[in-house]
C-alpha positions as CSV (number, residue, x, y, z in Angstrom):
1,X,4.5,-51.9,-41.9
2,X,7.4,-49.5,-42.4
3,X,7.6,-46.9,-39.7
4,X,10.2,-44.4,-38.5
5,X,10.2,-44.7,-34.7
6,X,11.0,-41.6,-32.6
7,X,12.9,-43.9,-30.1
8,X,15.6,-46.5,-30.5
9,X,14.5,-48.3,-27.3
10,X,13.8,-52.0,-27.6
11,X,10.2,-52.9,-27.3
12,X,10.4,-54.4,-23.9
13,X,12.2,-51.4,-22.4
14,X,10.2,-48.8,-24.3
15,X,6.9,-50.0,-22.9
16,X,8.0,-49.8,-19.3
17,X,5.6,-47.7,-17.2
18,X,6.6,-44.0,-17.3
19,X,6.9,-44.3,-13.5
20,X,9.5,-47.0,-13.9
21,X,13.2,-46.7,-14.3
22,X,13.7,-47.5,-18.0
23,X,17.1,-48.9,-17.4
24,X,16.3,-51.3,-14.6
25,X,12.5,-51.7,-14.8
26,X,12.3,-51.1,-11.1
27,X,9.2,-49.4,-9.7
28,X,9.9,-45.8,-8.8
29,X,8.8,-44.6,-5.4
30,X,7.2,-41.6,-7.1
31,X,4.4,-43.9,-8.2
32,X,3.6,-44.6,-4.5
33,X,3.7,-40.9,-3.8
34,X,1.3,-40.2,-6.6
35,X,-1.2,-42.6,-5.0
36,X,-0.8,-40.9,-1.6
37,X,-1.5,-37.5,-3.2
38,X,-4.3,-38.5,-5.6
39,X,-5.0,-42.2,-6.0
40,X,-7.6,-41.5,-8.8
41,X,-8.7,-38.8,-11.1
42,X,-11.3,-36.2,-10.0
43,X,-13.6,-34.1,-12.0
44,X,-12.2,-30.6,-12.3
45,X,-14.9,-28.9,-14.5
46,X,-18.3,-30.5,-14.5
47,X,-20.6,-30.3,-17.5
48,X,-24.1,-30.4,-16.3
49,X,-26.7,-29.8,-19.0
50,X,-24.3,-27.7,-20.9
51,X,-23.4,-25.6,-17.8
52,X,-19.7,-25.7,-16.9
53,X,-19.2,-25.8,-13.1
54,X,-15.9,-26.0,-11.1
55,X,-15.5,-28.7,-8.6
56,X,-14.4,-27.2,-5.2
57,X,-12.7,-30.5,-4.1
58,X,-10.5,-30.5,-7.2
59,X,-9.6,-26.8,-6.6
60,X,-8.6,-27.7,-3.0
61,X,-6.1,-30.3,-4.4
62,X,-4.6,-27.7,-6.8
63,X,-4.3,-25.1,-4.0
64,X,-2.1,-27.5,-2.1
65,X,0.4,-27.9,-5.0
66,X,3.2,-25.4,-4.5
67,X,5.5,-26.8,-7.2
68,X,5.4,-25.8,-10.9
69,X,2.8,-27.8,-12.8
70,X,3.3,-29.6,-16.1
71,X,-0.2,-29.7,-17.6
72,X,-1.0,-32.2,-20.3
73,X,-4.5,-32.1,-21.7
74,X,-5.9,-34.5,-24.3
75,X,-8.9,-33.6,-26.6
76,X,-10.5,-35.5,-29.5
77,X,-13.7,-37.0,-30.8
78,X,-15.5,-39.4,-28.4
79,X,-14.5,-43.1,-28.5
80,X,-11.0,-42.4,-29.8
81,X,-9.0,-43.7,-26.9
82,X,-8.0,-40.5,-25.2
83,X,-8.3,-41.8,-21.7
84,X,-6.1,-44.8,-22.4
85,X,-3.2,-42.7,-23.4
86,X,-3.5,-40.5,-20.2
87,X,-3.6,-43.7,-18.1
88,X,-0.3,-44.8,-19.7
89,X,1.2,-41.4,-19.0
90,X,0.2,-41.9,-15.3
91,X,1.9,-45.3,-15.4
92,X,-1.4,-47.0,-14.8
93,X,-3.7,-49.4,-16.6
94,X,-6.8,-47.9,-14.9
95,X,-7.7,-44.4,-13.8
96,X,-9.4,-42.3,-16.4
97,X,-12.5,-44.0,-17.5
98,X,-12.0,-46.0,-20.7
99,X,-15.3,-46.8,-22.3
100,X,-16.1,-49.4,-24.9
101,X,-19.4,-48.3,-26.4
102,X,-20.4,-45.5,-28.8
103,X,-21.3,-43.3,-26.0
104,X,-19.0,-40.7,-24.5
105,X,-17.7,-41.8,-21.1
106,X,-16.0,-38.6,-19.8
107,X,-18.1,-35.6,-19.1
108,X,-16.4,-32.1,-18.5
109,X,-12.7,-32.1,-17.7
110,X,-11.2,-34.6,-15.3
111,X,-7.8,-34.1,-13.5
112,X,-5.2,-36.4,-12.2
113,X,-2.2,-34.9,-10.2
114,X,1.0,-36.8,-9.3
115,X,4.7,-36.1,-8.8
116,X,6.4,-35.7,-12.2
117,X,8.4,-38.9,-12.9
118,X,11.1,-37.1,-14.8
119,X,11.2,-33.6,-13.4
120,X,12.1,-33.3,-9.8
121,X,10.1,-30.7,-7.8
122,X,7.4,-30.6,-10.5
123,X,3.8,-31.9,-10.5
124,X,2.3,-33.6,-13.5
125,X,-1.4,-32.7,-14.0
126,X,-3.2,-34.8,-16.6
127,X,-6.5,-33.4,-18.0
128,X,-9.0,-35.7,-19.7
129,X,-11.8,-34.0,-21.6
130,X,-15.2,-35.2,-22.7
131,X,-15.3,-36.5,-26.3
132,X,-16.1,-33.9,-28.9
133,X,-18.9,-34.4,-31.3
134,X,-21.0,-36.6,-29.1
135,X,-24.4,-36.9,-30.8
136,X,-26.2,-37.2,-27.5
137,X,-25.1,-33.6,-26.6
138,X,-26.1,-31.9,-29.8
139,X,-24.3,-28.8,-28.6
140,X,-21.2,-27.8,-30.7
141,X,-20.8,-24.6,-28.6
142,X,-20.2,-26.7,-25.5
143,X,-17.6,-28.7,-27.3
144,X,-15.9,-25.4,-28.4
145,X,-15.6,-24.2,-24.8
146,X,-14.2,-27.6,-23.7
147,X,-11.6,-27.3,-26.5
148,X,-10.7,-23.7,-25.6
149,X,-10.4,-24.5,-21.9
150,X,-8.0,-27.4,-22.6
151,X,-5.9,-25.1,-24.7
152,X,-5.9,-22.3,-22.1
153,X,-5.0,-24.6,-19.2
154,X,-2.4,-26.9,-20.6
155,X,1.3,-26.6,-21.4
156,X,1.1,-29.6,-23.8
157,X,-2.1,-30.0,-25.8
158,X,-2.7,-33.5,-27.3
159,X,-5.3,-33.8,-30.1
160,X,-6.3,-37.4,-30.6
161,X,-8.0,-38.8,-33.7
162,X,-8.6,-41.9,-35.7
163,X,-6.9,-42.7,-39.0
164,X,-5.0,-40.4,-41.2
165,X,-4.8,-36.6,-41.6
166,X,-7.2,-36.0,-44.4
167,X,-9.7,-33.3,-45.1
168,X,-12.3,-35.0,-42.9
169,X,-9.8,-35.0,-40.0
170,X,-9.2,-31.3,-40.6
171,X,-12.9,-30.6,-40.7
172,X,-13.3,-32.3,-37.4
173,X,-10.6,-30.0,-36.0
174,X,-12.8,-26.9,-36.8
175,X,-12.6,-25.9,-33.1
176,X,-9.1,-24.6,-33.7
177,X,-10.5,-22.1,-36.2
178,X,-12.9,-20.7,-33.6
179,X,-10.2,-20.0,-31.0
180,X,-10.0,-16.2,-31.8
181,X,-13.8,-16.1,-31.4
182,X,-13.7,-17.9,-28.1
183,X,-10.7,-16.2,-26.5
184,X,-9.5,-12.6,-26.1
185,X,-5.8,-11.8,-25.7
186,X,-6.3,-8.3,-24.2
187,X,-8.8,-7.1,-21.7
188,X,-9.4,-3.7,-23.5
189,X,-8.0,-3.9,-27.1
190,X,-8.1,-0.8,-29.3
191,X,-11.5,-0.6,-31.0
192,X,-9.7,-0.5,-34.4
193,X,-7.4,-3.4,-33.5
194,X,-7.9,-6.8,-35.0
195,X,-7.2,-9.7,-32.8
196,X,-3.7,-10.8,-33.7
197,X,-3.1,-14.7,-33.3
198,X,0.5,-14.0,-32.4
199,X,-0.7,-12.4,-29.2
200,X,-1.8,-15.9,-28.0
201,X,1.6,-17.6,-28.6
202,X,3.0,-16.8,-25.2
203,X,-0.1,-18.4,-23.6
204,X,-0.8,-21.4,-25.9
205,X,0.7,-24.9,-25.4
206,X,2.8,-27.1,-27.5
207,X,0.6,-29.1,-29.9
208,X,0.8,-33.0,-30.3
209,X,-1.4,-34.8,-32.7
210,X,-1.9,-38.5,-32.0
211,X,-3.3,-40.7,-34.8
212,X,-4.9,-43.9,-33.7
213,X,-5.4,-47.0,-35.9
214,X,-3.1,-45.5,-38.5
215,X,-2.8,-47.7,-41.6
216,X,-0.7,-45.9,-44.1
217,X,3.0,-46.3,-44.9
218,X,5.0,-43.3,-43.8
219,X,6.5,-42.5,-47.2
220,X,6.7,-39.5,-49.5
221,X,8.0,-39.8,-53.0
222,X,9.1,-43.3,-52.3
223,X,11.2,-42.2,-49.3
224,X,10.5,-43.0,-45.6
225,X,9.4,-40.0,-43.6
226,X,8.9,-39.4,-39.9
227,X,5.5,-38.8,-38.3
228,X,6.5,-35.2,-37.8
229,X,7.2,-34.8,-41.5
230,X,3.9,-36.4,-42.3
231,X,2.1,-33.8,-40.1
232,X,4.1,-31.0,-41.7
233,X,3.1,-32.2,-45.2
234,X,-0.5,-32.5,-44.1
235,X,-0.4,-28.9,-43.0
236,X,0.8,-27.5,-46.4
237,X,-1.4,-24.8,-47.9
238,X,-2.9,-24.7,-51.3
239,X,-2.6,-21.7,-53.7
240,X,-5.8,-19.9,-54.6
241,X,-8.4,-17.5,-53.2
242,X,-11.6,-19.4,-54.0
243,X,-13.9,-20.5,-51.1
244,X,-13.0,-24.2,-51.4
245,X,-9.3,-23.4,-51.1
246,X,-9.8,-21.0,-48.2
247,X,-11.8,-23.7,-46.4
248,X,-9.0,-26.1,-47.0
249,X,-6.3,-23.8,-45.8
250,X,-8.1,-22.3,-42.8
251,X,-7.6,-25.1,-40.2
252,X,-4.1,-25.7,-41.4
253,X,-3.1,-22.1,-41.1
254,X,-4.7,-21.8,-37.7
255,X,-2.6,-24.7,-36.4
256,X,0.5,-23.1,-37.8
257,X,-0.4,-19.7,-36.3
258,X,-1.5,-20.9,-32.8
259,X,1.0,-23.8,-32.3
260,X,4.5,-23.1,-33.5
261,X,5.7,-26.2,-31.6
262,X,4.1,-29.3,-33.2
263,X,4.7,-33.0,-32.8
264,X,2.9,-36.1,-34.3
265,X,2.7,-39.7,-33.1
266,X,1.1,-42.6,-35.0
267,X,-0.4,-45.8,-33.4
268,X,-1.3,-49.1,-35.0
269,X,-4.5,-50.9,-33.8
270,X,-3.7,-52.1,-30.3
271,X,-5.2,-55.5,-30.7
272,X,-7.9,-57.4,-32.5
273,X,-11.2,-55.5,-32.6
274,X,-13.0,-58.1,-30.5
275,X,-10.5,-57.4,-27.6
276,X,-10.7,-53.6,-27.8
277,X,-13.8,-53.4,-25.6
278,X,-11.6,-54.7,-22.7
279,X,-8.4,-52.8,-23.7
280,X,-7.5,-51.7,-20.1
281,X,-7.7,-55.3,-19.0
282,X,-5.4,-56.8,-21.6
283,X,-2.0,-58.0,-20.5
284,X,1.0,-56.4,-22.2
285,X,1.8,-59.6,-24.2
286,X,-1.8,-59.5,-25.6
287,X,-1.2,-56.0,-27.2
288,X,0.3,-55.5,-30.7
289,X,4.1,-55.1,-30.2
290,X,4.3,-52.1,-32.5
291,X,1.5,-50.4,-30.6
292,X,3.3,-51.0,-27.4
293,X,6.4,-49.4,-28.7
294,X,4.5,-46.5,-30.1
295,X,2.8,-45.8,-26.8
296,X,6.1,-46.0,-25.0
297,X,7.6,-43.5,-27.5
298,X,4.7,-41.2,-26.9
299,X,4.9,-41.4,-23.1
300,X,8.7,-40.9,-23.1
301,X,8.4,-37.8,-25.3
302,X,5.6,-36.2,-23.4
303,X,7.2,-36.8,-20.0
304,X,10.7,-35.7,-21.2
305,X,9.7,-32.7,-23.3
306,X,6.5,-31.2,-21.8
307,X,7.4,-27.9,-20.1
308,X,5.9,-26.4,-17.0
309,X,2.9,-24.2,-17.7
310,X,3.9,-20.6,-18.1
311,X,2.1,-17.3,-18.7
312,X,3.2,-14.2,-20.6
313,X,6.3,-12.8,-19.1
314,X,7.8,-16.2,-18.2
315,X,5.5,-16.6,-15.1
316,X,5.6,-20.2,-14.0
317,X,2.3,-21.6,-13.0
318,X,1.9,-23.7,-9.8
319,X,-1.1,-25.3,-8.3
320,X,-2.8,-22.2,-6.8
321,X,-2.1,-20.2,-10.0
322,X,-3.7,-23.0,-12.1
323,X,-6.6,-22.9,-9.6
324,X,-7.0,-19.2,-10.2
325,X,-6.9,-19.6,-14.0
326,X,-9.6,-22.4,-13.9
327,X,-11.9,-20.2,-11.8
328,X,-11.4,-17.0,-14.0
329,X,-11.9,-18.8,-17.3
330,X,-15.0,-20.8,-16.2
331,X,-16.6,-17.8,-14.5
332,X,-16.1,-15.8,-17.7
333,X,-17.8,-18.5,-19.8
334,X,-20.6,-18.9,-17.3
335,X,-21.3,-15.1,-17.3
336,X,-21.5,-15.1,-21.1
337,X,-18.2,-13.4,-21.6
338,X,-15.1,-14.6,-23.5
339,X,-12.1,-15.9,-21.4
340,X,-9.5,-13.1,-21.6
341,X,-5.8,-14.1,-21.3
342,X,-4.7,-10.7,-20.0
343,X,-7.6,-10.4,-17.5
344,X,-6.8,-13.9,-16.2
345,X,-3.2,-12.9,-15.6
346,X,-4.2,-9.6,-14.0
347,X,-6.7,-11.4,-11.8
348,X,-4.0,-13.9,-10.8
349,X,-1.5,-11.1,-10.3
350,X,-3.9,-9.3,-7.9
351,X,-4.3,-12.5,-5.8
352,X,-0.6,-13.2,-5.8
353,X,0.6,-9.6,-5.2
354,X,-1.7,-9.3,-2.2
355,X,-0.2,-12.6,-0.9
356,X,3.3,-11.3,-1.7
357,X,2.6,-8.3,0.5
358,X,1.4,-10.6,3.3
359,X,4.4,-12.8,2.9
360,X,6.8,-9.8,3.0
361,X,5.1,-8.4,6.1
362,X,5.2,-11.9,7.8
363,X,8.9,-12.1,7.1
364,X,9.5,-8.6,8.5
365,X,7.5,-9.4,11.6
366,X,9.3,-12.7,12.2
367,X,12.8,-11.2,11.8
368,X,12.1,-8.1,13.9
369,X,10.5,-10.4,16.5
370,X,13.7,-12.5,16.7
371,X,16.3,-9.8,16.5
372,X,14.8,-6.7,18.1
373,X,15.4,-6.3,21.9
374,X,13.5,-3.3,23.3
375,X,14.5,-0.8,24.3
376,X,17.4,-0.1,21.9
377,X,20.3,2.1,23.2
378,X,19.8,4.6,20.3
379,X,17.2,5.3,17.6
380,X,19.8,4.6,15.0
381,X,20.2,1.1,16.3
382,X,16.5,0.5,15.7
383,X,16.5,2.1,12.3
384,X,19.5,0.1,11.1
385,X,17.7,-3.1,12.1
386,X,14.5,-2.0,10.4
387,X,16.4,-1.0,7.2
388,X,18.1,-4.4,7.0
389,X,14.9,-6.3,7.6
390,X,12.9,-4.0,5.3
391,X,15.4,-4.9,2.5
392,X,14.7,-8.6,3.0
393,X,11.0,-8.0,3.0
394,X,11.1,-6.1,-0.3
395,X,13.1,-9.0,-1.7
396,X,10.4,-11.4,-0.6
397,X,7.8,-9.3,-2.2
398,X,9.7,-9.0,-5.5
399,X,10.3,-12.7,-5.6
400,X,6.6,-13.5,-5.2
401,X,4.9,-10.7,-7.1
402,X,4.4,-10.0,-10.8
403,X,2.6,-7.6,-13.1
404,X,2.2,-5.0,-10.3
405,X,0.7,-2.4,-12.5
406,X,1.7,1.1,-11.4
407,X,3.4,-0.5,-8.3
408,X,0.1,-0.5,-6.5
409,X,1.0,-3.4,-4.2
410,X,4.6,-2.3,-3.7
411,X,3.2,1.0,-2.5
412,X,1.0,-0.9,-0.1
413,X,4.0,-2.8,1.1
414,X,5.9,0.5,1.6
415,X,3.0,2.0,3.6
416,X,2.8,-1.1,5.8
417,X,6.5,-1.2,6.4
418,X,6.5,2.5,7.3
419,X,3.7,2.0,9.7
420,X,5.5,-1.0,11.2
421,X,8.6,1.1,11.7
422,X,6.7,4.0,13.3
423,X,5.0,1.5,15.6
424,X,8.3,0.0,16.6
425,X,9.7,3.5,17.4
426,X,6.6,4.1,19.6
427,X,7.1,0.7,21.3
428,X,10.8,1.5,21.7
429,X,10.0,4.9,23.4
430,X,7.5,3.4,25.7
431,X,9.8,0.5,26.7
432,X,12.5,3.0,27.4
433,X,10.2,5.3,29.4
434,X,8.8,2.4,31.4
435,X,12.3,1.0,32.2
436,X,13.8,4.4,33.0
437,X,10.9,5.3,35.3
438,X,11.2,2.0,37.2
439,X,14.9,2.6,37.5
440,X,14.4,6.2,38.7
441,X,11.9,5.2,41.3
442,X,14.3,2.5,42.6
443,X,17.3,5.0,42.8
444,X,15.6,8.2,43.8
445,X,12.8,7.1,46.1
446,X,15.1,6.7,49.2
447,X,16.3,10.3,48.7
448,X,12.8,11.8,48.9
449,X,11.9,9.6,51.8
450,X,14.9,11.2,53.6
451,X,13.5,14.6,52.7
452,X,10.2,13.6,54.3
453,X,12.0,12.5,57.4
454,X,13.6,16.0,57.7
455,X,17.2,14.8,57.2
456,X,18.0,17.9,55.0
457,X,15.9,20.4,57.0
458,X,19.0,21.9,58.8
459,X,21.7,24.5,58.0
460,X,23.7,23.2,55.1
461,X,21.0,20.7,54.2
462,X,20.4,22.1,50.7
463,X,23.9,21.4,49.5
464,X,23.9,18.0,51.1
465,X,20.6,17.3,49.1
466,X,22.3,18.6,45.8
467,X,25.4,16.4,46.4
468,X,23.3,13.4,47.0
469,X,21.1,14.2,43.9
470,X,24.2,14.4,41.7
471,X,25.5,11.0,43.1
472,X,22.2,9.4,42.3
473,X,22.2,11.0,38.8
474,X,25.6,9.5,38.1
475,X,24.4,6.1,39.4
476,X,21.4,6.3,37.0
477,X,23.5,7.2,34.0
478,X,25.9,4.3,34.6
479,X,23.1,1.8,34.1
480,X,23.4,0.5,30.4
481,X,20.7,0.1,27.7
482,X,18.1,2.5,29.2
483,X,17.1,3.5,25.7
484,X,16.1,6.6,23.8
485,X,14.0,8.1,26.7
486,X,16.9,8.2,29.2
487,X,17.2,12.0,29.6
488,X,13.6,12.8,28.8
489,X,12.2,10.5,31.5
490,X,14.8,11.8,34.1
491,X,14.0,15.4,33.2
492,X,10.3,14.9,33.6
493,X,10.8,13.2,37.0
494,X,13.1,15.9,38.3
495,X,10.8,18.6,37.1
496,X,7.9,17.0,39.1
497,X,10.2,17.2,42.2
498,X,11.5,20.7,41.5
499,X,9.5,22.2,44.5
500,X,11.5,20.0,46.9
501,X,14.8,21.6,46.1
502,X,13.3,25.1,46.0
503,X,11.9,24.5,49.5
504,X,15.2,23.2,50.9
505,X,17.0,26.2,49.3
506,X,14.7,28.8,50.8
507,X,14.7,27.3,54.3
508,X,18.4,26.7,54.5
509,X,19.5,29.3,57.1
510,X,23.2,28.8,56.4
511,X,22.8,30.6,53.0
512,X,22.6,34.4,52.5
513,X,20.0,35.9,50.2
514,X,22.7,36.6,47.6
515,X,23.8,33.0,47.6
516,X,20.2,31.9,47.2
517,X,19.7,34.2,44.2
518,X,22.9,32.8,42.7
519,X,21.7,29.3,43.2
520,X,18.3,30.1,41.6
521,X,20.1,31.5,38.5
522,X,22.3,28.4,38.3
523,X,19.2,26.1,38.3
524,X,17.6,28.2,35.7
525,X,20.7,28.0,33.5
526,X,20.9,24.2,34.0
527,X,17.2,23.9,33.0
528,X,17.8,26.0,29.9
529,X,20.8,24.0,28.9
530,X,18.8,20.8,29.3
531,X,15.9,22.2,27.2
532,X,18.4,23.1,24.5
533,X,20.0,19.7,24.6
534,X,16.5,18.1,24.3
535,X,15.7,20.2,21.3
536,X,18.9,19.2,19.7
537,X,18.1,15.5,20.4
538,X,14.7,15.9,18.9
539,X,16.1,17.6,15.7
540,X,18.7,14.8,15.4
541,X,15.9,12.1,15.7
542,X,13.9,14.0,13.1
543,X,16.9,14.0,10.7
544,X,17.4,10.3,11.3
545,X,13.8,9.6,10.4
546,X,14.1,11.7,7.2
547,X,17.2,9.8,6.2
548,X,15.5,6.5,6.9
549,X,12.5,7.4,4.7
550,X,14.9,8.4,1.9
551,X,16.9,5.1,2.3
552,X,13.7,3.2,2.2
553,X,12.5,4.9,-0.9
554,X,15.9,4.2,-2.6
555,X,15.8,0.6,-1.6
556,X,12.4,0.2,-3.2
557,X,13.6,1.9,-6.4
558,X,16.7,-0.2,-6.5
559,X,14.9,-3.5,-6.2
560,X,12.2,-2.4,-8.6
561,X,14.7,-1.4,-11.2
562,X,16.5,-4.7,-10.9
563,X,13.2,-6.6,-11.3
564,X,12.2,-4.4,-14.3
565,X,15.5,-5.2,-16.0
566,X,14.8,-8.9,-15.7
567,X,11.3,-8.5,-16.9
568,X,12.4,-6.4,-19.8
569,X,14.8,-9.2,-20.9
570,X,11.9,-11.7,-20.7
571,X,9.6,-9.2,-22.6
572,X,12.2,-8.9,-25.3
573,X,12.4,-12.7,-25.6
574,X,8.6,-12.9,-25.9
575,X,8.5,-10.1,-28.6
576,X,11.2,-11.9,-30.6
577,X,9.2,-15.1,-30.4
578,X,6.0,-13.3,-31.5
579,X,7.9,-11.6,-34.4
580,X,9.3,-14.9,-35.5
581,X,5.8,-16.4,-35.6
582,X,4.5,-13.4,-37.5
583,X,7.2,-13.9,-40.1
584,X,6.4,-17.5,-40.2
585,X,2.7,-16.7,-40.8
586,X,3.8,-14.3,-43.6
587,X,5.8,-17.0,-45.2
588,X,2.8,-19.3,-45.1
589,X,0.6,-16.6,-46.7
590,X,2.9,-16.2,-49.6
591,X,1.8,-19.4,-51.2
592,X,-1.8,-18.4,-51.3
593,X,-1.5,-14.9,-52.6
594,X,-1.9,-13.6,-56.1
595,X,1.4,-12.5,-57.6
596,X,0.1,-8.9,-58.1
597,X,-0.8,-8.4,-54.5
598,X,2.3,-10.0,-53.2
599,X,4.6,-8.0,-55.4
600,X,2.9,-4.8,-54.4
601,X,3.4,-5.5,-50.6
602,X,7.0,-6.7,-51.1
603,X,7.8,-3.4,-52.8
604,X,6.3,-1.6,-49.8
605,X,8.3,-3.7,-47.4
606,X,11.6,-3.1,-49.4
607,X,10.8,0.7,-49.5
608,X,10.3,0.7,-45.7
609,X,13.7,-0.9,-45.1
610,X,15.5,1.4,-47.4
611,X,14.1,4.7,-46.2
612,X,12.9,4.1,-42.6
613,X,14.5,3.5,-39.3
614,X,13.1,0.0,-38.4
615,X,14.6,0.2,-34.9
616,X,11.9,2.3,-33.5
617,X,8.8,0.6,-32.0
618,X,6.3,2.5,-34.2
619,X,8.2,1.7,-37.4
620,X,8.6,-1.9,-36.4
621,X,4.8,-2.1,-35.9
622,X,4.3,-0.6,-39.3
623,X,6.7,-3.1,-40.8
624,X,4.8,-5.9,-39.2
625,X,1.4,-4.6,-40.4
626,X,2.8,-4.5,-43.9
627,X,3.9,-8.2,-43.5
628,X,0.6,-9.3,-42.2
629,X,-1.6,-7.2,-44.5
630,X,-1.5,-9.8,-47.4
631,X,-2.8,-12.4,-45.0
632,X,-5.7,-10.1,-44.0
633,X,-6.5,-9.4,-47.7
634,X,-6.6,-13.1,-48.3
635,X,-9.2,-13.6,-45.5
636,X,-6.9,-15.3,-42.9
């Protein structure tokens, strides 16, 4: 048969295991690592009597994966060989169950995680789904949920079917037409707003259609075509508004709308029919050489081109985030609600933003614990260290947070950091007071013991006491790093001993009454001066704290502004992608509109461009609505 291969690799090289080096054929150590992490698939979402239940053991595996995840899900009718392709992606002959009867083998959604063989620091997550259309289930709604979950969770969505893309194949893909009835893009859409398929684009995966046992020549008008061109031709729309034409166009238009990135692979029959019941046990040489090459092409493309799972706003999904999405979506379905993309992201954001606050605080505590030595010589020394560490903590939060609506969690972080700062200030004061008091006791205690012994109870004893007191004060002040309570602690101590000096002054017989009065006035003056100095120091500390609060606020604003600029750039890219898709949908709709309606809408669009400023958001929305209105009129 004439085929256009998507790879120029020779058959022998092309069919190397994806976990082997294609140039040398040597086994890659990542294969061993994948067995250590997860030697076999595990059920992620169980389907028990039509009830979807999440497997806690599988969630535990996801929660341990801190790397970005590339999620490849495969969906299709039962007994179409889905599991075989996933096993090949895993570089294994066995893993996902490959059945050989007319009964569906896989129930629910099964998961297999392993280091990505082509993307360092990424984890490959393979999802195998139960076969659609199993007559034993008799529940199309359950199939629709399985289909919708595979779309929601994957970054690459593989639809597997038998034979060619004909109307029967399209009819079997009716699940894609139900996506807007199974999924909500926004948590609280405007009551007059119709769900716009373009809102799903930033969430939905790339689409790959695999055609098994394909028997046609890949030709069009006598010329060879690729499998991708065959898919594109199969998705062409027919003109007309009658029911038959609309039924023909609906699944094709939905695929175009939901999956702008599309790829197609064809596969010959792998071996003689009598051997297919033991397909996973067949040796490579027993398989059809063309089938081997086609499988190798498929594996090479999926592993090379599949992207990490992302959410709206360019948010990269890792294991814990995927775990959160699984729980949110399945819980919504179980409660009778529709899975909501926006709600899932917001629920994930709440979990991650709370964790981001905790990470930021943990970083702050660690750095302050390592760098802060109490007591600090001055309050400013403590505040400077706090400010530098606070900046790092905010950076940690910004790096790990997203969609912090109204900056709720950033405010929580700010409150926690402020409380931490105030607590450190209190600890610093206490450490200083404790140290100073111990030092004072050590320095001044002998002096007051001499007072008790009567060494200063003699003529001239008062001035001897004052002289000794000043010497001890100088000795106290010469000791370094006493901290912010140096003067306050000394003042309180001396105030408590004020009666000793007064008693010595009044009993010193060498002093006249006039000299005693002068000395009393001098002591009052010194006390007043000390009090004023203390007030000035308190005012200075108050000003430093106010400056620190302002600096903290400005740092939060600065980093938030920088992050918003980056997010704005991502949002612009997302909006441009959505706009491009809407224009693409409009182009698709042209072929199925009557010329009267089309001409009328084109005139409106032309008038809008001539007389309106299309740069404003409101006018842009009006322009888009005019573009999409023909599609709405046609029933799409």
